[in-house]
C-alpha positions as CSV (number, residue, x, y, z in Angstrom):
1,M,54.3,-27.4,-76.5
2,A,54.5,-31.2,-76.3
3,S,55.5,-33.2,-73.2
4,P,58.9,-34.4,-73.2
5,P,59.8,-38.1,-73.3
6,E,58.9,-40.3,-70.1
7,G,62.5,-39.9,-68.7
8,A,62.7,-36.2,-69.1
9,L,60.2,-35.1,-66.1
10,A,62.7,-33.0,-63.9
11,G,61.8,-31.4,-60.8
12,L,59.5,-28.9,-59.4
13,S,59.5,-25.2,-59.7
14,G,56.9,-23.1,-57.8
15,G,54.7,-26.2,-57.5
16,W,54.8,-26.6,-61.4
17,L,56.4,-29.8,-62.9
18,V,59.3,-29.0,-65.1
19,G,58.7,-30.6,-68.3
20,A,54.6,-30.5,-68.2
21,R,52.6,-28.2,-70.3
22,R,50.9,-25.6,-68.1
23,I,47.2,-24.4,-68.2
24,L,46.3,-22.5,-65.2
25,S,42.9,-23.6,-63.8
26,P,40.9,-21.0,-61.5
27,N,39.2,-24.1,-59.8
28,C,41.7,-24.5,-57.1
29,D,42.6,-22.9,-53.7
30,S,44.7,-23.1,-50.5
31,R,45.3,-26.5,-48.8
32,P,44.7,-26.5,-45.1
33,P,47.6,-25.3,-43.0
34,Q,50.3,-28.1,-42.4
35,A,48.5,-30.3,-45.0
36,S,51.0,-32.7,-46.4
37,V,50.3,-34.5,-49.9
38,T,50.4,-38.0,-49.0
39,L,48.0,-39.5,-51.5
40,A,47.7,-39.4,-55.3
41,V,44.2,-40.1,-56.6
42,L,43.8,-41.5,-60.2
43,H,40.8,-40.6,-62.4
44,A,39.6,-41.3,-65.8
45,I,37.9,-38.4,-68.0
46,S,37.0,-37.8,-71.8
47,L,34.8,-35.5,-73.2
48,P,32.5,-36.4,-74.9
49,R,32.8,-39.7,-73.4
50,G,35.2,-42.2,-75.4
51,E,36.4,-39.4,-77.3
52,Y,39.9,-38.4,-77.4
53,G,42.3,-35.7,-78.2
54,G,39.9,-32.7,-78.2
55,D,40.3,-29.4,-76.0
56,A,37.0,-30.2,-74.0
57,I,38.7,-31.3,-70.9
58,E,41.0,-28.2,-70.8
59,R,38.0,-26.1,-71.4
60,L,36.3,-27.7,-68.4
61,F,39.0,-27.4,-66.3
62,T,39.3,-23.7,-67.1
63,N,35.5,-22.9,-67.0
64,R,35.2,-22.3,-70.7
65,L,33.5,-25.6,-71.7
66,D,30.1,-24.4,-73.8
67,P,27.5,-26.7,-72.5
68,A,25.7,-26.5,-75.9
69,A,28.8,-27.6,-77.9
70,H,27.7,-31.3,-77.3
71,P,24.5,-32.9,-75.7
72,S,26.5,-34.7,-73.0
73,F,27.9,-31.4,-71.9
74,A,24.8,-30.1,-70.7
75,G,25.0,-31.6,-67.2
76,L,28.3,-30.0,-66.9
77,A,27.1,-26.3,-67.1
78,G,28.4,-24.2,-64.1
79,V,30.7,-27.3,-62.7
80,K,33.9,-26.1,-61.4
81,V,36.4,-28.9,-61.1
82,S,40.2,-29.5,-61.8
83,A,42.9,-31.9,-61.2
84,H,46.8,-31.1,-60.9
85,F,47.5,-33.3,-63.9
86,L,46.2,-34.8,-67.1
87,V,47.6,-37.7,-68.8
88,R,46.9,-37.9,-72.5
89,R,46.5,-40.9,-74.7
90,D,49.8,-40.3,-76.2
91,G,51.4,-39.6,-73.1
92,A,51.5,-35.8,-73.1
93,L,51.3,-34.3,-69.7
94,V,49.2,-31.2,-68.8
95,Q,49.5,-29.4,-65.3
96,F,46.6,-27.4,-64.4
97,V,47.1,-26.5,-60.7
98,P,50.3,-26.2,-58.8
99,L,51.0,-28.7,-56.2
100,H,51.0,-26.5,-53.2
101,L,47.3,-25.7,-54.2
102,R,44.4,-27.8,-53.7
103,A,42.7,-28.9,-56.9
104,W,38.9,-29.7,-57.1
105,H,39.1,-33.1,-58.3
106,A,37.8,-35.8,-55.6
107,G,34.8,-34.0,-54.2
108,A,33.1,-35.7,-51.3
109,S,35.7,-38.5,-50.4
110,R,37.5,-40.5,-47.8
111,W,40.8,-42.3,-47.5
112,R,41.7,-44.4,-44.6
113,G,39.4,-42.6,-42.1
114,R,40.3,-39.0,-43.4
115,E,37.7,-37.1,-45.2
116,R,38.1,-34.4,-47.9
117,C,41.1,-36.0,-49.7
118,N,41.6,-32.9,-52.0
119,D,43.1,-31.4,-48.7
120,F,46.0,-34.0,-48.8
121,S,46.2,-35.3,-52.6
122,V,47.3,-34.6,-56.0
123,G,44.8,-35.3,-58.6
124,I,45.8,-37.1,-61.8
125,E,43.3,-37.5,-64.7
126,L,44.0,-40.1,-67.4
127,E,42.3,-39.3,-70.6
128,G,40.0,-42.4,-71.1
129,V,36.9,-44.0,-69.6
130,D,36.4,-46.3,-66.7
131,D,35.4,-49.5,-68.8
132,A,38.3,-49.5,-71.5
133,G,42.2,-49.8,-71.3
134,F,44.4,-47.0,-71.2
135,A,47.3,-46.7,-73.6
136,A,50.9,-47.9,-73.0
137,A,52.2,-44.5,-73.3
138,Q,49.9,-43.2,-70.5
139,H,50.9,-46.0,-68.2
140,R,54.6,-44.9,-68.9
141,R,53.8,-41.4,-68.3
142,L,51.9,-42.1,-65.2
143,A,54.5,-44.2,-63.7
144,A,57.2,-41.5,-64.5
145,L,55.1,-39.0,-63.0
146,L,54.3,-40.9,-59.9
147,G,58.0,-41.5,-59.4
148,V,59.0,-37.9,-59.8
149,L,56.2,-37.0,-57.2
150,A,56.9,-39.7,-54.7
151,A,60.7,-38.6,-54.9
152,R,59.5,-34.9,-53.9
153,L,56.4,-35.3,-51.7
154,P,55.5,-37.6,-48.7
155,L,53.4,-39.8,-51.0
156,R,52.3,-42.7,-49.0
157,A,49.7,-44.3,-51.4
158,V,48.1,-44.2,-54.8
159,A,44.3,-44.9,-55.0
160,G,41.5,-44.5,-57.8
161,H,38.8,-42.1,-57.5
162,S,36.7,-45.2,-56.9
163,D,38.8,-46.2,-53.8
164,V,38.1,-42.5,-52.2
165,A,34.5,-42.2,-53.3
166,P,33.3,-45.7,-53.9
167,A,29.5,-45.0,-53.6
168,R,29.6,-42.6,-56.6
169,K,32.8,-43.1,-58.7
170,T,34.1,-46.1,-60.6
171,D,36.9,-44.5,-62.3
172,P,39.7,-45.0,-63.3
173,G,38.4,-48.4,-63.7
174,S,39.5,-51.8,-64.7
175,G,41.5,-50.6,-67.7
176,L,44.3,-49.4,-65.5
177,A,47.1,-51.9,-65.1
178,W,47.7,-51.5,-61.4
179,P,50.3,-54.4,-61.0
180,R,52.2,-53.2,-63.8
181,L,52.1,-49.5,-62.9
182,L,53.1,-50.5,-59.2
183,A,55.7,-52.9,-60.4
184,A,57.2,-49.8,-62.3
185,L,57.3,-47.6,-59.1
186,A,59.2,-50.3,-57.4
187,G,58.8,-49.5,-53.5
188,A,56.9,-46.2,-54.2
189,P,53.2,-45.8,-52.9
190,Q,51.0,-48.7,-53.1
191,H,47.3,-49.3,-54.2
192,P,45.1,-50.6,-51.3
193,S,44.3,-53.9,-53.0
194,L,47.9,-55.1,-53.8
């Protein structure tokens, strides 16, 4: 099932975004009691690095990635990670974890004095790498997704993985057009450097 056009993202149903393709990841658990989703964390991922369009990301997030399928996958054996959303190069949107659950995307992290960003954030992966640009369709889809989420969650900020784990992460990187993205959100959550 393909994702709908950018403007077609509707509401939420049971923590799932209407209009996104659903693939349930087992790599999630309950958020702490009374946790509010106030942060969106943006990531970049491609498997193998710089190759797009395959199913390796979906396999990684569902614990079905064969570590022998590519030399670069060897270090991923036994890794259990996920994100709430993946925005493909063509703008297709996949959701792996319902919003009321905690996806395992940020790891050891800190945002404005709060540890464990997974507790209070939504994780959004962009298919890409941290040292190259993202597609225009991804920027449009991301802006639409953040707009829907900001209208339905108490989001107060949008940050990169590099903002919440600067000692170990560099994604989403310089290829993300932060000014254009935030201008599209017009008053929605702000990136810390803008």
